[in-house]
N, C-alpha and C positions, 0 to 999 in steps of 0.2 A: 860786429857789426857784419852783414850781409853783403855780401858782393851780387851786386845785381848785375844782369845778363847787357851784352849790347844791342845793338839791331839787330845780331845775327839770331837772335830767337826769335825776332820778328819775320825775317826770312825766312826762317823753317822752326816752326810752333814745335815740330818733334822733339824737338832738345830740351824739351819742358818734361820731356818724359822722365821719370827717378826723380823730380828734386823733390827737397822737402817742403812738408805742408808749410812750414815756418816761411821758407824761403819764396814759394808760391802766393802765402797771405801777401809779403813784402811787396811783390810784386804785383801783382794785385791791385792795393794800396796805389803805387805810382803808377798804375798805367790809368787809376781813375783819375787823380789828379793831372795828371797830363792832358787826358781826354778832355777835363772843365777847362782848363787854359786856352787848349787848340779850338774847343765849341767859342770860348767868349771871340779868342783872333778871329776867329773865321765872323763873326755875328758884327764885330769891330768894323771888320774890314769891309764886311755888306754893306753895314751904315754908311759909312765914310767916300763908297765909291757912288752912292747914290746921290751924294751931295758934296762932291770933293772940295778940302780947303774948311768944311766947316764941322768943329767939334762936337759934341753928341748935345752939349749947352749950349750952343749958337742956333741948333736948328727950332724953330719955332711951330708949334704945331699949327697945320692948315684949317681945324675949325673951332668953335670954342664948345668947350665942355661946360653944360648945364648942370646944376646941383640940382635934387630932387625938388627941393620948394619950388625952385625958378621951371622948371617942368611941369609941376603938377600946376601950377599958375594957367601956362600955358596951355595945357588940355582940359584944364576945370575939371582935376579928378583930385581924389586923397593921393596922399606920397605914396599910401600902401598898394597902391597900383602899381607901381614902376617896382616894386620890393615882388610882390605877384607874378609880376612878366617878365623879369630880367634874362631869365633864359630862352624865352619865347622871340623879345625882339633885339637884332643885334646893333641896334644903336642905343642900347642900356649896356652900360659896363658897371658890373659888380668887382667893387674894389676890396671888399671885405663883407660879415656878415650885415655890418649896419651901413656900410659905406658906398653908393653909387654915384655914378656921373653917366651923365647922357647927353650924347653926341648931339648939338643943337643940328645941324645939316642934315643929319640922318633923321632927328624927329619931324624937322619941317617936310623932306622928301616923303616921308611917311604918311603925314598929314595931308599931302598934297596928292600921293595914291591913293587917300581914302572916300577922296570928294566923293565919287562915282559910287563907292561902296555906301557911302551915307544915306545916298539918296536910293538908294537899293531899300533901305530900311534895316539896313547895319547900324551896332551904336561900340563904344571902345568895349562893352563888356560882353559882346559876342552878340547874338540874334536875337532881335525884336519882336 
């Protein structure tokens, strides 16, 4: 078994000079695992500090998410419009190649901002 160095290596990285490739590979793997755990702990702490006393599954979303069918019906467009424009609009979230969700609040705000634009002759599909 490989004996891994203590915190001394972190304080003085020059101590790594001359160590074997096998040792350095094992050390790198352990550091990577530790980095993942530290990152998760930081994210968890940040999430809990925003909502003290609430666990992740107790926090309710602030806005309703629509599926593509519901959103397409709201805009009177085909479902395909959302897939083509998923990168263009921040209120469309692509979960996978075939799955999208649309933030209802963001969609309504975007529609409200378009009221002036529509009166100037711009449609959902670009300029007329």
